N, C-alpha and C positions, 0 to 999 in steps of 0.2 A: 676652355673655360666657358660654361654656359652663359648666355645672356640672362640677366636678371631683371625682373619687373615686379611691380605690385599686381599688375593685371595683364594677362595675355588674351586677346580676342582672336578666335580662328573664324575668319570670314569678314569681309568688309562691305557687305550690303547694307541696306537701310537700318538693320538692326545693329550689325557689328560696328560700322563707322560711327553711328550716333552714340552707341554705348562707349566707344573709345574716346570720343571728344568730351562727353559728359564726365567720364572718369578723370580725364586730364584736368578739366575745370575744377574738379573736386580735390586735386592735389596728388593724384596717383600717377606713378610712372607706368606708362602703357606701351605695349607692343602689339602690333596687329599682323597676324599671319595671313597672307593672301596669295593664291596661286595664279590668279588672272589679274584683272584690272580693278583698281579701287572703285567701290560703288556697287559691286556685285551685279547680279542679274537685273535688278530693278533699274539701275541707272544706265547700264551699259546695253542690255538687251530686253528690257521690260518697260516699266512705267514711262520713262522719259522719252526714249526714241520712238515708241509707238505713238506718243501724243504728237510728236513732230510729224510723223506720217499722217495722222489723222487730221492735223491742221492743213497740210498740203491738199488732202482730199476735200476738206471743207472749203478752202479757197477756190479750188477747181470747181466745186459745185456752185459756188456763188457766181463765178465768172460765167458758167453755163446757164445760169438763171438771171443774168444781168437785166434782162428785159422786164422781169418782175419788179424791179426797182426803178424802171424808167430809164435804164442805161443801155448802151450798146457795147458789146464786146464781141468782135468778130474774129473768126479763125483761131479760136482758143485751142491750145494744145499743151502737151506736157513732155518733159524728158524724164522717163522713169528713173534712169540712173542718177539724175540730179535730185529727184525727189528722195531717193534712198541715201544719196550722199549728204543731203541736208540733215537727215535723220541721224546719220552716223556722226556728222559734225557736232550736232547738239549734244549727243552722248559723250563724245570725246571731251568737249568743253566742260561738261559737268564733272567728268572723271578727274580732269586737271584741277577743278575747283576743290575736290576732296583732297587731292595731294597738297594743295595750298593750305587747307584747313588743318591737315595733319602736321605740316611744318610749323604752322602758327601755334598749334597746341603742343608742339614738341613730342609727337607720337612717332615711334619708330615703326617702319614697315619691314617685316621679314617675309621675303618672297619665297614661296614654295607651298608645299602641301603639308598641313599640320596633322599629327596623330598624337593622341594622348599616350604617354608612357607610364605615368603614375600621377596621382594627385600632385599638382604643382610642377609637373614636367611635361613639355611638348617636344616631339621630335618633328623637325621641319626637313622635308626632302626637297632639295633644290631641282631646278629644271635639268642639271647636268648629272643628277643622281647622287650628288654628295649630300650629307646629312649633318644637321647641328642640332643641339638641344637648347631649348629655351625654357627658363624657369620663372614661376610666378606664384605669389600667394594664392591668387584667384585666376580661374580660367572660364571664359565664356565661349561656348559653341554657338556659332551663328552662321552655320554652313548652308542654309537655305534649301532650295528645292529646284528640280529640273522637270522638264515636260515628261508626263506619264506616257508609257507605251502600252497599247493594247495588243494582245497576241495576234489579232486579225488585222492590225494596222502597223506593221513593222516599218519604223522610220528609216528611210534610205538617204534622206537629205536631197533628193532629186525630184522624185515623183510624189512620195509620201514625206511631208515635212512637218516640223514643229515650229513654234513661234519664232525661234531665233532665225531660221532660214527664211521665214515668211517676211522678216524685216530686211532681207538683203538679197532677194531674187535678182538675177541678172536682167530679166525682162518680165513684163506684165503677162500673166497667164490669161489666155482667152476665156478659158472655163476653169472655175475653181469649185471644189466641194470641201466645205468646212464641216468637220465632225465635232459636235459639241457646241453648245450655245451659252456658255458662261461668258464672263467679261471678255476673255481673249478671243473666243470664237466670234462673238458679235462685232467686236472692234475691227477684226480683220475682214469679216464679211462686209462691213460698211466701207472700209478703206478700198478694198478691191472692186466693189461694185461701183463706188464713186469714180474710180479711175477707169471704169469701163468693162471690167470682167463680168462674165456670166456667173453668178454665185448661187450655190444651193447650200442651205444649212441642214444638217441632218442631226436631230436631237432625239435621244433615246426616251426621254420623259415626255409627258403629254403636252408640255408647253416650253417655249423658249425662255431664256434667263429664268430657270425654274426656282432659284432661291428667292426671287423677288415676289412681291404681292401679285396676286393672280391678275388684277386689273392692269398692272404695269406690263406684265407679260403680253396680254391681249393687245395693248396699245403698241408695243414694240413690234409685234407680228404685223399688225395693220400697217405701221409706218414702213417696215422693211418690205412688205408685199407692194406698197405704193412705189417704192424705189425700184422694184423689179427683182428683188431677191426671192428666190424659190425657198419656201420653208416647209420642211417635212418633220413633223413631230410624231412621237410614238413610233419612231423608225430607228433601224439599226443597220450599220454597215457590216455585212457579213464577210465580204471578200473584196479585195482590190487587185485586179489583174494588171500588173505593170510591164507585161512582156511586149506589148506593142509600142507604138510611138507615144501614146498617152496612157491614161488609166481607164480601166473599165471598172466601175464601181457597182457592186451588187448590194441592193438596199432592201431590207425586209421591212415592210410597212403593214399596216392593218388591212390594206386592200390587196396585199400579196406582194410578191417580189418584183422589183424593177431594176433595170440597168441604166446607168448614167455614165456617159463618156465625159472626161475632163482632161485637162492638162496636168493639174496638180491637185493632190488631196492634202488638206491641212488638218492635222490631228490636234484638237484643242480639248482634250478630254481630262484636264486637270494636271496636278503636279505630283511628283514623288520626292520625298525628302532625301537629302544627301547625308546619309548616315554611314555608308560603307567606309571601311578602313579607317575609322576615327578612333579605334581602340576602346569602343564602348563595351563589347562583350568581355574584353580582358579585364576591365575595371569593374565589371558588374553593374554598369549604369543601367537603370530600368528603362526598357522601351516597350511601348504597347501600340500596336496597329501602326507601326512606322513612325511614331512620335515619341520623343523623350519625355519622361514624366518628371514634372518639376512642381515645387511648391508655389505659393502665392508670390514669391520673390525670386523665382526661376532657379533656385538651387536644386540640383539633382539629388538622388539618394546618396551620392558620394560627396561629403563636405568639401567645399572649395571649388566644385565643378558646377557650372551653371549652363543653361541653354535657353535661347530666345529665338523668336521668329518662326519661320515655316516648320522647323523641326519639332516644335512643341505643340500641344493641343490648342486649338483656337483658329480664328480666320487667318488664312495665309495671305496677309496684306502688308504692304510696306510700312503704313503708318502704325500698324499694330506692333511690328517688330521694333520700330523706333521707340514707341512708348515702353514696350517691355525692357528694351536695353537701358533706357534711363532709370526706370524703377529698379532694375537689377543692380546697376552700379551705385545708385544712391544708397541701397540697402548695404552693399559691400563696404561703402565708405563710412557706414555708421549713421547714416540719416534715418528717418522714419517715414518713407514714402507710403502712400495709400496703394493698396492693391488695385490693379486695373479692373474696371467694370466692363466685362465683355458684353454686357446687354446694351451698351452705349457706343458701339463701334460703327462708324458710317462705312457704307460700301458704295463704290462709284463705278459706273461703266461709261466709257467716253466715246461711244459711237454717236451718230446723230439720229434720233434724239438721245441725249444723255439720260443716264438713270442714276439716282442717288437715293439711298434709303438708310434708315437707322431704326433699331428697335423692333417691336413685334409687327408682323403683318396682321390684317384684320382676322384672318383665320387662326393665326397663332394665339392672338389675344383672346379670342372666344374659347379656344381649347384650354387656355390657362384659367378660365372661369370668370373673366372680366365681363361686366355689362358695359358695353362700349358705345361711345358716341363717334360717329365717322363723319368727317367733312371732306368735301372734294371740291376743287376749284379748277375748271379747265382753262388752259392758256388761250383758248379761243375767246374768252371773255376778258383777257388782259390787254390793256392798251398798248403796253410796251411790246408784248409778243406780236400784236397786229402790226405795230410800226416796224418791227424787225423782220416781219415775214416768217416767224417761227411759231406758228399757232398749234402745232401738234403737241399733245401731252396734257398733263395736269399735276396738281399737288393733292395728295391724300393724306389726311392726318387722322390719328386714332387716339381718343382719350378715354380714361376710366370714368364712367358716368358718376360714380359715387364720390370720388375725391378730386377729379379733374386732372389726375396724373396723365402726362403725355406719354402714351404707350408706344407710339411709332409714327413715322412719317415716311412716305413713298412718293418720289417725284419722278417724272419722265418729261423731258423737254429740253429746250435750248439752255445751257449754262446752269442746269440744276446742281451740278457737282459743286458749283461755287455757292449755292444756297444752303446746302444741307448742314453746314456748320452752325447755323443759327439754332437748329433744332438740337444738335449735340450739346451746345452750351446751355440751351434752355432746360433740357433734360437733366444736365448735371446740376443745375441750380434749382431743380424741382419746381420749374415754372409751370403754371396751370394754363389751360386754354383761355380763360378770361384775361389773364395777364398778357398773353400774346395779342389778343384782340385789341386791348387798350394800348399796346406799345405801337406808337405811330410809325408806319413804314413809309419810306419815301415814294413819291408818285412822279412819273410812271416807272416802275421797276417790275422786274420778273418777281422779285422777292415779296411784293404785295400779295402774291398768290398764296403765300404761307399764312398770312393774316386772314385773308378772305376764306381759306379752307378752314381755319379754326373758327371763324364766325359762322360758317356754314354748318359745322358740327353742333353749334349752339343755336341755330335758327336765326342768326343775326346777319347773315351775309347781305351785302348791299348790291353788288354788281352781278347777281344771277337772278 
């Protein structure tokens, strides 16, 4: 006898588990199929444990610069396995939290690997190879993504690794080459450099963090070089020889070919969707460029089957997956949710300095034909940043000159990932630059820089 549900979710990452909980709140009987740990990659091997590692690196950095604050900290050292252990402990605690939430919301967990048999039917293969069928009126695919592999960078888990292994190395590598400078690449570059590794970033494009505003990229490179990170842009790893004790990395640059010796190479070149063996082809579910095609409410071309998160077009971000999951189940439950505005999705990078952005870059806004007003406020002019000893970075804002629409904001500096939500909410409410200038911000705070940058755009800035 098949298990019967109103909704079955395949995958329990930030898209799947949020969708399941919201569906239960709306009165649906929900089952979740999960082959590993609840919380998915983000909670177990991504967003959460990496932030724990980064916090350890930041504390270690503070201790090493105690004299900058008039303090003495002598003989500061670290236990690398304890740092990794703390990170794993944080992830385990969060996973247990999802277990608690599932029990509280009466959500069943069906352990195993899910595959679509037909609309309304999912086959679950258990760890021991046995199978059972689960039936539901609606099915949501939330299977996420894994590290992408390049042909010239075959991941072996020892010398050429991906982010999962980078979080659980047995010992600190003396020399590390990071291939790719998106969020994953720069976060690990910062972590390992802070802990004492020699780090080189190799980026194929002309600048690091290439999806960000150009000025943010320049500031990040400057800050990283100040830390002692070697940054190679417009560069490509063509070969990694792992036959010796370490790795011999061949890098093609604009100045010619160069060789770099290191202990470990971290491949951080993006992600690849988990669509294999899901039964998509058999059911004729439409897929383009490795993403499942869905409508505004995440239904595929097969009625009753939905997809959310990294496997659909759009930014591969945890908060996007969660938002999609909520919209999807509210639609399934007969509500009337608003489609997600993908132009107002914040992106965050948690190295030091942090990066946070939303909306158009200056270049993109001009390409769209906007006559723009740009305001920039450096943290070197911020009292709170000076007091905290974190003066690197700035807030940059972009407005439409004609109507005052807030087109974008780009921040780099300490704690900016906590500041970007102000801009997201303001843009959602169609707030203008003048309204931000007149909204009193507390002093002294880093967030004052948002108001000051808006004032700079309109020629009213006080502290510059």
